[in-house]
C-alpha positions in Angstrom: 11.7 -18.6 -14.5 14.6 -18.2 -12.1 15.1 -15.4 -9.6 17.8 -13.8 -11.8 15.5 -13.7 -14.8 12.8 -12.0 -12.7 15.3 -9.4 -11.5 16.4 -8.7 -15.1 12.7 -8.1 -16.1 12.1 -5.8 -13.2 15.2 -3.8 -13.7 14.8 -3.4 -17.4 11.1 -2.3 -17.2 11.3 0.1 -14.3 12.8 3.5 -13.6 16.2 3.0 -12.0 15.4 5.0 -8.9 12.2 2.9 -8.2 14.0 -0.4 -9.1 16.8 0.3 -6.7 14.4 1.2 -3.9 12.5 -2.1 -4.4 15.8 -4.1 -4.7 17.1 -2.5 -1.5 13.9 -3.2 0.5 13.8 -6.8 -0.8 17.5 -7.4 0.0 17.0 -5.9 3.5 14.0 -8.1 4.1 15.9 -11.2 2.9 18.9 -10.4 5.1 16.7 -9.9 8.2 14.7 -13.0 7.4 17.9 -15.0 7.3 19.1 -13.8 10.7 21.3 -10.9 9.9 21.4 -8.2 12.6 21.4 -4.5 12.0 25.2 -4.4 12.5 25.6 -7.1 9.9 23.6 -5.2 7.4 25.5 -2.0 8.1 28.7 -3.9 7.5 27.3 -5.3 4.2 26.3 -1.8 3.1 29.8 -0.5 4.0 31.3 -3.3 1.8 29.1 -2.2 -1.1 30.1 1.4 -0.7 33.8 0.3 -0.6 33.3 -1.7 -3.8 31.8 1.4 -5.5 34.6 3.6 -4.2 37.2 1.2 -5.6 35.5 1.0 -9.0 35.3 4.8 -9.1 39.0 5.2 -8.2 39.9 2.8 -11.0 37.7 4.7 -13.5 39.3 8.0 -12.4 42.8 6.6 -12.8 42.0 5.2 -16.2 40.5 8.5 -17.3 43.6 10.4 -16.1 45.9 7.9 -17.9 44.0 8.2 -21.1 44.1 12.0 -20.8 47.8 11.9 -20.3 48.3 9.7 -23.4 46.1 12.0 -25.4 48.2 15.0 -24.3 51.4 13.2 -25.3 50.1 12.3 -28.7 48.9 15.8 -29.4 52.1 17.5 -28.2 
C-alpha cells in the first residue's frame, strides 16, 4: 500500500486531535531528516497558517455574500 493510503487509514480510524499530533510529529521528523533547519520549519509552518487564513477569509466572504443575497430575496 502506498503512503497516501496508509495516511488515509490512520486519519479515518483515529480521533482528529491524536491524528494531527502524530502527523505533525511525523512531518517534523521527516523535514529534519531531510536537512531542514528550525528556521525552515518555522517558515513552512507560517505558510500553512497563511493558507488556513486565506481559506478562512474566503469562507467568511462567501458567507457574507450568501447572507446579503438572502436578505435581498427576503426584502
